[in-house]
Phi, psi and omega in degrees: 000131180284111184300318192296321184285346187079252173287139174304145181282092184285158171275094196303329191275351186248088175214157184258330180210166184219133188226148171260132179221187175267142179242134179285156177308325182294318183296316183295319181289330175293323179295321196294148171261004189157152182272133177266119185254340184242148176290353187297152178249287181228157180277140191289335180274309187272346182056025173258161186295147176284150179288139183061012176267192184291338182243022182315133177280336177299319181278308191265347181110166185287152179280340173241147179304134172057038181214124184275172183308314190266355174090004179296316179247122174230135178117156181291341187287342177272015188304133175090346184281139171269118177309130182274350178272312188247348173081007180271139177281130178284114178196187182293145182286351186278354174299340175297348176270342181237347179281130183251162176240184175211164177235121177279117183282147179280337181215142177297147175229161183269154182269119183303330182296325187273340178272320192253347178302166175250128349286150184295113180298323184288320181294320183289311184294329175270352184056052170236149174292152177299330176299308179301314174312307182300320177303315183292315187291326178264032173051047175254329176221152173276153174231142184288112176274315179229110186282359178074219174275107191296332177296330176274304184286328189073016189255158175236164184291147183058021177280144179281137175228138173284169186305308180306311184296321177298313182298319182297310184293324179298313179300321185287309187245007173056235182263022179289340179227160179241130175221147186225175175213146182088191186291340184288323179296314183292331174301313180304311182301322177294321179295326185287346183300132171253108183297322186293319180299311183301317179308307179303309176308309185299317181291330179289323179295322176296331181279325188266341184248175175211172177077216185300319182303314184295313177307310182302315178297321175305312185292322183288327179294321181301315178295317182297318185290321182297318176294324182291321184287323182281345179077008176281152178263136180299330180298342181290347179290349177254129182259138171255338179223146189243128175284158179242125176287156189303145187296331177292348184261355174224061188302168176228116183232151185271133186264173187300320187288004185089348179278168180242141176252136182230155176290144180302329184301326178300315179300312185295323177294325178297314174301322181294307184299320185297310184294326181298315185291316179297324175295318179301319185289322176303312186300316179295328182277350186056057181287161183296153189301328185289327178286321183294318185297318177298321181290319180299323177293320179297322175293327178293315177302315178299319179290321173301317178295326180296313184278317180213084185294129177092353181289322180234126177075197179282140183289155177279124185253156177258207178294141180071030171057030176272129177292134185291145179274114182271178185300321176303314186290337176293338182255333195266159175077190188284334178274353186290173185305318180301296187282334185276319192253321189269321177273334181220139185221163178280150187231153177287167177054054176210155175208174179214149177203172178288153181254140168229160192287139179239077186292344181270002178286158164275170190292334187264013180250157170219153181268121183248132176301137192300320185293323182288324179297320184297315184292317186288325184262010187317310184298316186296319182296315175303316181295317186298319184298316185288314187299325184275357178080009180286328178239145187277327175211172179310317181305310181290325179302314179301323178295315184299317184289322183297318182275003179054056179293145184308322183296341183298327189293327182290332176293312182307311183308314186293314190297318186284345178295137178064013177243104186289155171240158178263132171249137183228148173229126182284146351284136184272093183273334174213174195292346176280003175282350172231118181226152184263151180216154169270121186283150179234130184285137181226156179281169183086189183238009183256146177280137175257133182238140180289133191294337178283345182271356186298318186297328183284333176267352187058042189261147161230176191253039181255031177115006173301150174241156177221151183257147181246141177229144183248113172288130191272303186285162179300322176294325181288325177298316181296319178294318181301316186288322191272328184253326193246002176304141190295329183290345176265004177245059183268340177252151178279126179299343184281325181226349184076012179269154179291141175250357181261038175287137179307147172220174177047245185305322182292322179300311186291326174299313184289326178290322173297319181299321186258003177293151186246132181238119183294133174078021177284164184295125180092006179299137182088354185281160185248145179222151188266338178206170181298314182301322175307312181300312187298316178300310186297322179295310177304329178280348178084019184263350172228156182267164178296331188261004187281135177288115183242168173248130179245136175262126177280146176274052178254183184300319187280357185055046184302144175253134193239124173268118182207188178241161176303322188291320181295327175298321184296322180285325183283340178306319186276351181286140180297158176316147171079355177279144179302142179293135172265114180238052176205172182294133177263118171250188188295324184289320184287329177296314179309307179299322174303310177302318177305313185293323183296313189294323184286330182267329182238355176087180195288307187307311176298314182304315182297324176303306184297324181303317184296322184288317179303318181290320173303309187299310181302321180290314181305311185277343173292328176293305191293324186293347173066027178293124172225176180240127178234156174292346181277345180288336190268099188264121178276124178301143181295332188283355195292324180291327175295315182304315182294320173305316182290321184288326177300320181296314185299318176300321182295317178306313181301315182302312185302315181299320180296316183295330175283352177083023176280333182233146175287162175303323184290320175304314186294316180302313182300318186289317181303314177308312178297317184297313183292317179306312181299313180301317178300320179302312182300314180296318175305309180308308181299316177304308180300319177289337185284332190286150173283147190290339175263007182293133189298326185288315184295322180293325181299308181291315178299321178285343175092010182288315180201135178082176179206176187305324183289328179284328171301317187295325179295322181285325191230347182251248168223153188283331176073206189278144177234165187258153170268175187301341176273000182092357181275138183280131171296137186270352173272121186276161171268100191279336185276166172239176187287339175294320179277329182096148179269153170283167181302317176303308183299312179304319179300303183308311189286337185273347182299304179292319182302314179302324177297317184300318180293318178301317177302318182299327180291316180293322189295320176309314183292312180301321180289320178297321183291323174301313174308320180292323179292322186288324181294317182306316186280327191252012191287343183265005177283104181233147178295112188265326189204170188281312186216130181273356181073012182286149174257000179272172183195184172236149183260126183246149175219174178301142176270120186241146174243132185253122167244106191056245188264339185276133177248129174247141182273117178279322181218113186288156181311311182304323181294327177280349185260331183305130179080002180262168178260131179285139180278322180227170180297135172253117183245161178292133186288330182271301188275345179074011179290138181288117184265325176212131180282159171305142175068024186238137185285141186272112180286174179296313180301321181292318178302320176293322179299321183294316182293326178286336178288351175086017174290123184274334179210153181219161187255123179229157174292149178215159179293336180297338182245011180294137185266349185297142180274140179057041182152194183230175176243168188299314187293324180282343180266320174089220190282146169271117195297337190280342177223357173081006176255172171300141182297145177275156170294138186098347179295130179278072190290335175302308180299317183299315178301311184298320178290320181301323185273324182286316190302313173285359181308324185291339183275349185280155183276162183263329201281156166271125188277141170259121179282094169062016170082015176282131179309139170066022179245033186278133181253127176283126182225181178059216193297319181303322177297316180300315180298319181299313180295315183284342177265001186043048177288163173280117187286166177285138176059048184291145178283155173269132173242158193273136180271337178236168174265146179162194180255141186261144168231137183241131185222156173248121177246121177048049176071006181245125178278130178238138174245131187239130174252118181247134181205182179302336178277355185124204180224150179222138185249149179226134171279140184258122184291165178297136175080359173281143177263132178281145176264343195230155184259161181297131180085001177282159180274141176235149174262164180291134179097354177294143177279139180266320177244162180289155177128173182280151186261150176280124180303329185294330179290322182293318179301319184286323194271312193257339179100178186302304185301320182299316178292329180290311182301321177305309178299314178301319179293317182294318185285330172298323182298322181297304184297321183287329181295337180261012177073020177257134187255112180235134174296143179306320192303329183293313181291330179298318179305317185285320177295325173297320175298328180297330184244033180289000000 
């Protein structure tokens, strides 16, 4: 290592890994090119760096290339000479990016990361609590370093003494013992440690003890071993010398107004230097102990703020009460060095603007503002101008573009033809957040977006912005066109369902168009051909909604009962599609798009969808749908229903007053009465609406709103929850049409506010979950066609049992589609081969398996895949984004992580209280998903039986005990107070069955039932959370993550 250069000139761009470690004082001095002694930065008159200050040229190198501070040597020919007047070496200015300095501290200080981190490494290795450590380091208590003869002094090592006690002992015993305060004392204790000896003692303790002491010993041993293997000394956690990072990494720049802007680090370094210099002076003057101690404490705090501001106490603030950014802040978080600059950067050939709707566009197009297009495609335009001979050279072409000559626009038109651009909307939660479009030049300054791709971006037109990127190379353009074009991204990778289904206005238009109205004009008329019907409709002699009879011109002369509106929809569908003869709501439109995609492929589907969209917009306009307060019709029977419920509640209250009901029963019954009343009122309200009422049409068609929102508008709001999730027993009897009383408004806003706060927290948590999932799964790639395993997993329908009722959460056929069968699947009755082994199960085959009454089937899964460093095609199955078998090289890990993380924001945050029974909170939503993926010990976990056998339950001295007796022996379990039993006395259990209610600890399943059982449990549990929120994710994504958990 070249001493003069300090650090060797590393090739900064070429490294494999990066590590944070401890540096010894010698190492810090070796890095340094000189000591920074003064807090000054630059001279106010000459604006040149002050000598021995934070920007000193002698230490860090010259500010100008090949020029020393005093100007004696200028020019490259003096390279390497050190000026005899100012001591600055003549070299390149960029050494100011790599040369470091140092500050020699007048007193040792602790490094806050090692003292304050969780767990406190310094506390663990010294076997002290962080609080005790803090008292010593910040000069609140003395600590005994050497107790002398304990028989005489009565002191023990590492005992804390207050100021008064210390004085008393000093007076009594003089120098018979040694005690200290501050980082110096801790440094002495750390220097005395014998790691080898500690390691032996801790290993012995781990063998001989149990419980808390053993856990503590294990944690201490981890730290001791880490120090032993790294060769670092514990005393290095206390700093005698502080490195100063190169000045170009904490720059100071002059602003236009003559003021200076500086990095916060300079302020923090200045505080350290000022306090250090003051401490040196006080020590030289021999100042009283109390003053010196205060200065040492301030120095410790200044160093803490430099390393990690705000970690302890109040952060040091700059102007406007803004906490200063310390060294740690420079690195951590989204705005830190790693995520802001190294992993993501700003790129050329990109722009951003507000989006507006472009209903005239085709699905593969986007509207690009003319000026933006000119700027983005500038190099292409300039090249074309020269090629066409309009400009003579690149320089004049550039001038023409800058002056926006009229002839430039024709060239822009030519250049953007066939050149796709990428549109991205932040946050990019899954791969559909960036798609490619063919640009169409538009006037104005807003990007126009096709309405059907909004749902993939989760975009709306209330001021959202989007970024445009231009793929430059021919390869990038080809990839954009083939893989990223919006028409090739009709299906969602997470579930294989179409994402470009019409919504809102289009839905209401199509619903209105296909609705049937009894007694409409022209009802019952007969027509001989489609053309006749359309003529009659255009002439105004039949209504869109009238049921008419049409004779089709096929062999059988079939007569079809339909409406003119439905005919219009069927006219645009491709040949061979089944005739649509029902009302189209949002759900049915989704099914229609799915069928379209499967029968005619992506390109044709996009074309038909464009026409469906135009039709939807046209008829939503013609329907004249508006919302008026008169459309909200409150049922006349509502008040009677409420009166009846109030009487019922009064009866329950009377029974409670007589002592016939417990408070809990009373609460439950009151809630039940009001819930039933709300359901009745809602049903009567729905029956009361006219079928063509705009509000009713919007909700029923799925265009906007739902039944529960209608019930709040025109029925009754009913029971609401408080922020803990417990239901208020006071119902809100009014609806929004009638208006709420002050009390009702207050009750309802209580729980709503919690909902809004949850949403904000949830977004951040969900983003963090996605990042952790990507972290574990990013190297899962499809590596080969078949790993040759004969294993598989047996799947059946996922069911949920509520009391006696079972609801199917995920049917069997849905779990089989697109997977590869392990063995032949045959019809149980006819013996017909439904799917051969090693063959992908198609949609039709999966339906046939379900119809054959088969309850379970064995399929290939990534959980049993034998491929090293990835998965194989057969174990993964179909690529959900295009319905074909997955290709080798597909990054299925990233897709899995995005598919699970993206809907995370839709999951709930709260832990539900079930009717207020104490200790019966169930973790649901996002926290539950995190708990499963982190394999944490769940709250209120169930006890599971480790062996198979018969259970007997007995109560001994008020404690319930469950004993399982089986062929393998017997095991007893103490049942905690308040736990609910799942099994009766004398029932038979299998290994791994739950004895009490509650979630199971995955570690227990792993220990009792093995790897595959725990993997299947995790997949099922995660699915339950997502399905209960109505989110559809394919099992294989969860399997990919779970496989990584048990690598």
